[in-house]
Structure formats: C-alpha cells, structure tokens
N, C-alpha and C positions, 0 to 999 in steps of 0.2 A: 844215218840209216840209209840214205840214198847211196852213199859211197860203199857201204858194207854190202848192200844188196839184200835180197830176201831168201837166199839159200841157207846153207849151214845145217846144223843138227836140228833135231826135233824141238828141243827145249828152246833153242835160239829162235827158231821160226815162230814158235808159239809166243814168245816174248814180243817179237816184232809184230806179229799179228795183232796182239793187244794194243801195242803202241800206235800202229797205223789206225786201228779202229778208234782209239782215243783222239786221234787227229782228224777224225771224220773222213778217212781215206779208205773207202770200201774197196777200191781197185787193188791197192797193195795188200790190204788185209786178206782179200780173196786169194791173191797170189800165194801168200804164206799158207793159207788154209789148204789150197789145192796141193801145194808142195809137200806139206806134212802128210796128207792122206796118200799121195802118190809114191813118195819116196821114203817116208819115215814112220810108216804105220804097219804093224803086223796084221795078220788075218783076224786076230782076236781084238783088234782096235787098240792094242797097247802101242805106245810110242817106242820105237827101236833106236837104241844108242847102246849097242848090245850090252846086256841082253834086254834091258827094259829101263825106261826113264819116266818116272811118275810125273815130273814137272812138265814134260812134253804132253803127256796125256791129259792132265788136268788143265794145262795152259791152253790146249786146243778148245776145250769146251768153254773155258773162260773167255777166249777170244770170240767165239760165236756169240756168246751172251753180250759181250761188249759191242759187237756189231749191231745187235738188235735192240739194245736198251742201255741208256746211260743216265746217271742221276748224281754224279759227283760234283757238279758245278752249282748245286742249289735248285735245280729244276729237273723234271723228268723229260727225257728226249727219246721218243720211239724211233726205231730203225735209223739211227744216226749215221751208220756207216754201211748202208745196204749196198751190196755190189750189184752191178747190172745183171749178173747171171741169176740172181734170186728174184726173178720177175714178179712172181706171186707167192704168197705164203702166209703163215700165221704162227703165233705162239701163244701159250697160256702159262700163267703162273710165275712169270719172272718177277723177282722182288727188286724194289727200288728203295733208296734211302727215304726215311720217314715212315717205314713199314707200310708201303703201298705195294699191292699185288697187281701186276699189269698183264693184260692180254692185248694183242694187236693183230690186225689183219691188213694186208696190202695187196694191191693189184697194179700191174704195169709200173712197178717200182714206186708206187704212191700209196700213202696211208689211206685206208678206207674206213677203218673202225678201230677204236681203242676203248678198252674198259679198265677202270682203275678201282680197286677195292681199297678203301681206307680202313686200316686195322687200328689206327690210333686217333683218328679224327683231327689230324693236323691240316694246316693250310696246304693246298696243292698248287704247285706251279708247273705248267706244262709248256714245252717248247717244240714247235714244229713249223715248217714253212707255211705262212699264211694261216695259222691256226686261229687267228682272231675272227675268222668267218665261220668257225665250227659251231655246231649245236651240242650243248651239254645237257643231259637229262639224268635223273636219279633212277633207282630201280623201279619206281612207280610211274615213270614217264614224265615226272614233273620237270619242267625246264629250269635249269640252274643258271643264274646270272653270274658273270665273271668280270674281273677287271682286266682290261687290255693294257699290258705294259708296252708292247710294241706289236708290229704286225705278226711276229712269230712267237709271242709269249703271252700267256694268260694265267691268271691266278684266281682261285676261289676257295672258300672255306668248306671243309668236308665234315661229315658226321661219322663217328666211329661205327664200323660195321656196314656202312653204306657203299654201294657200288655205283660208279658213275660211268656213263657211256658218252664218248666223244665221237661225233661224226663230222668229218670235214665237209664243208659246203661243196667243194669240188676237189678233184684229184690234183694234187700238187706234188711234183717229184720230191723225193727225200734228199736228192743229191745236193751236196755243198751247203748244208745247213750251217748258217753262221752262228756260232756259239756265243752267247752273251758272256762277257768277262765275269769271272768270279771275284768276289771281294777278297778272297783268301789268296788268289793267285798273284804272284810277283813276277816281273819280267826276269828272264834268265838269259844271260849273255851266251851266245853260241860260239864265239871265237875261242879257239884253244890251240895249244901247241904241244907237240910231243917230242920227247928226246929218248933215245933208246941206247942202251949199252949192249953191243953185240960182240960175243966172243970171237976170237980169231978163228977163221975158217968158216964162219957162218955169215959173212958180210952180204952174200948174195941172196939170202933167204928173205923173201918178202920185200924186194927192193921198191915196189910201187908204193906210192903214198897212201893208197887206199888199203893196203894190206898191213897186217901186224907183222913187223919184222921177225919176231921170234914166236914160233908156235910149237906147242908140245908135239903135235903130230909130225911136224917136219924134223924136229930134233931127235925124236925117238928112233928114227930110222938111220941116224948117223952113228959112226963107230968111234969118233974121236971123244976123248974124255972131256967133260965139261962140268965144272963145279956148280955154277949158278948163273942165271941170267937175270938182269935187273932191268925193269921197265919203269920209267919215270914219266908220268903224265901230268902236265901242268895245265890247270884249268882256271878260268876266271869265274867260277860259279860258287866258290866258298872261300872263307878266310884263309884256308890252307893254301900255301903257294905251290905245293905239289903233292901228289899221291904216289907213293913208292910201293911197288909190288915185286917181291923176290920169289922166283920160281926155281926150286932146286930140281935138277934132273940127274938121275943116276945113270952111270954107264951100264949098258946091257952086258 
C-alpha cells in the first residue's frame, strides 16, 4: 500500500481508506478521505469514475465508520483510527458486533464519553488506551464492576436492553492504540514476487517496480494490435503457487 500510494480512482481510494483504518492509521485514512472528496466526488456526493461508481460512494462512508469504530477482533474499539484533523466530535448509533449500539464523544483527539446499548445481553469487551481507569455506570447511575484484562481492555456482563456509559478517568489520546491479537488471526507472509508478460512494443510501460507494467488506461491509447496481456502474480500466502489473470484488449 505504501508503494502504491493513496491516489488512484474513487473505489480504490475508498478501499485503501478502509484498509488504513483497519491498520489504525488515521493519517493515511484521512489522506484517502480528503482525496476522494476533493478529486473523486460530484456535487451530489456521488463518486465519479465516470459517470458514477457505487463502490466508491459506499466505500467512503464505510471508511469513515471504520475510522470511528471497530469490533472485528472480538472487542469494541472506539475512534481507533482518528485523524489529527478531527480534533473534536461525536457520533451516535454505530453498530458493533454482538448487536451493540455505540455512541461516542471526543475532544482534543481523546475519548471523553462512550455509551453502549446492549441489544442481546452479551458480554461486552471494550478496548481503548488506559480504559482500565474508566468509570462504567448503567442507565440508573449504578456503578458497574468490570474485569481488567490489561491496561487497555476491560470486560463486563450486560443486560439486554440496558445502556452503559463509560467515562474515562482522564483524557488519553486515541493515537496508536495497540490492538490485542485475535485468536482467529494467523500471520500472513508479506514477501512476494511478480512476473509479467509484456507484449512487444510495450516494454517501457510502467518500468518502475512500484507500477503495474500493463494498465488498461495506458494500452487503450495505443494503436498497435494486441491480442492479450498476461499477468502472473506469485505469492506465498496460499497453497497456490501463482495466480494468473488474463486481460483481453481489443484494437480500437
């Protein structure tokens, strides 16, 4: 992702925005967000990849949600990828796994209040920097005891239909929250190699290692006839030794 950069089309930026947010990188997620709005959004808020691209539009809103709340790793994490530009703010009604409804407020890039409504009465695990010092109360103001798993993670039992308010003891920045490893996660090798078959006459397209040697945009502007381009990407992330993708391009 670093080599590819945060530019490209609307849907691509939206995908990268979500991926950066999942990596708790608010800076890069914000760069994608700003780029989509500035360069890839029409006045009616539709993503433009002319004339319109739904995955860019929906991906943008999904990316914002991912920056403000995550729950995929077995715990609920508020403002996990909050960019510096969003100094103060709030949201209401975002849903987390386990059928929990979450509201949150923050000031100076630090969580100040969080409310969680339990719609199914499941155990609730919360993660935020130094959350162990927070105060948890129910809708009647009764203080709720919780189990401290580590400085940044607490767990307590909820009652169906009850709303719980979590108030941090002091303001702690949301930046660089260290995510606890999920039991379902497996290490994924990052090394890979790529081999490309480039038709005669197109050897100089995308010569840099960071670029894709063959792109539809580059080829469509050429006049030479080309039957097909084959890209073979070899990765060490699955049993398959390679993934082959053939792209047929017709002469204009």
